[in-house]
N, C-alpha and C positions, 0 to 999 in steps of 0.2 A: 834652575825651577821657574815656574813662572807664577804670578800672582791670583790666576784663579784656573781652577782644572773642574771638569764635570765629575760629578759625585760619581757614575759609573768608571769612569778612566782612576779616580784614585781609588774607590773599594779593590779592583782588581790589583794597583801597585800597589797597595796596602797589603793586600794576599790576603786578603778577607773572604775572596769566593776566585775560584779558579781562571774564569772567564767572565770577560765582560757581558755577554749574553747571561749567565748567569745570575751576575749582579744585576742586570736589568730588570730580570724576571723577580729577583726578590726584590728589589725598590718598586716595580709595577705592584707586587701583592702584598706590599704596606710593612714589611720586614724591614724598610731603613726609616726612621726618624732624623731630621735636620733640626737641630732647636727645639724639641718639640713638636714639631710639624709632620706630615707627610710629603715624601721631598717627589721629586721627579726624575730620572735619569741623567738629563741635562742639565739638572741647577748646579749653577758653579759652587766650588768650594770657595771659603777663605779661611786663614788659618788664624785659629779660637773659636771656630763651628764646633758644637757639642753632636755626637752622631750615637744615635742607640741603635745598634743593628740585633739581628735576628739573622743566626749563619747556622750551617746543621750541625758545626761542631762547637756551639755556645751563643750566649747572649754577650753583646760587650758594650760598653757605655764609655764615649772614648771622646776626647778633646782633641782636635786636628793641629799636631804641631808645625810640619812643614808638606809642600804642596809637591806631588811628583804624578807625571804621567808616563813613566816610564817602569814598567816593572822590571826590577832590579831585587839583590839577593833577599832572604829573609831577614837578615840582620839588618840590611839598610832598611827595608821595609818598617821593622820595627820604630823604628825612630821617627817614623813619618806620623806617630801617633803616641798620645801617652792617656792609657784606661786608667779609668778613677779607680779608686781602694776598694768603693761600693761594689764594683763591678766583678773587681779581683774575687773578693769574699764570695760574692755571691756565684760566682761562677766554681771556687772550690766545694759550698755548700753541696749545689747541683752535680757534683763531681762526686762527692762522696757518698749524697741521697743513690746518686744511680750506683755506684759499687753496691749496696747493698741489698738493690731487688733481686731479687732471685732471677736466673738464666734459664731459658728453657729449649733453649738449643741442641740437637743430640749432636754429638763431636761426629757422628758417619754420615751426616745429613748434607751432601750437594745435588740440589736439584731435585730431580723426580727419584723416590725410593725405587729402589732395585727390588728385583723378585723376590730374594730373601726378606727384605725388611716388609714390603708388602703383606706377605705372610703373616709375619709375627704382628704386625698390625692388625689384621683378622683375628687372627688367635685372639690377643688381647682384650678387641672389640666384642668378639662370638665367642664367650669359654666353651659354651656350649657345642661349637660345630665340632 
């Protein structure tokens, strides 16, 4: 493990993003804040840095504990950072709120509607037809 690592490599190694290119896109879009400032992909990380990460699977506020350029197992990746208690509580609240939202997905829809489903939709939209 080295003393400085690029931000995009660390995010990939810590398994916040599946690929480095997705991590770079998230950084460029402003979804990653390093010590309260907007970061660039090549910015060097140090131990003790605070990151605010807005990823598709949740919002995280973490402190960098260890640096790594290599992607390893999830257990090893979780040792690279420590998530703040406020972040953990906020993600739990968000997950609970999401579970209370109604789901409007039809269980049989996978892509385009079938001919039978299209007829049912038409009959529902135009009851007089």
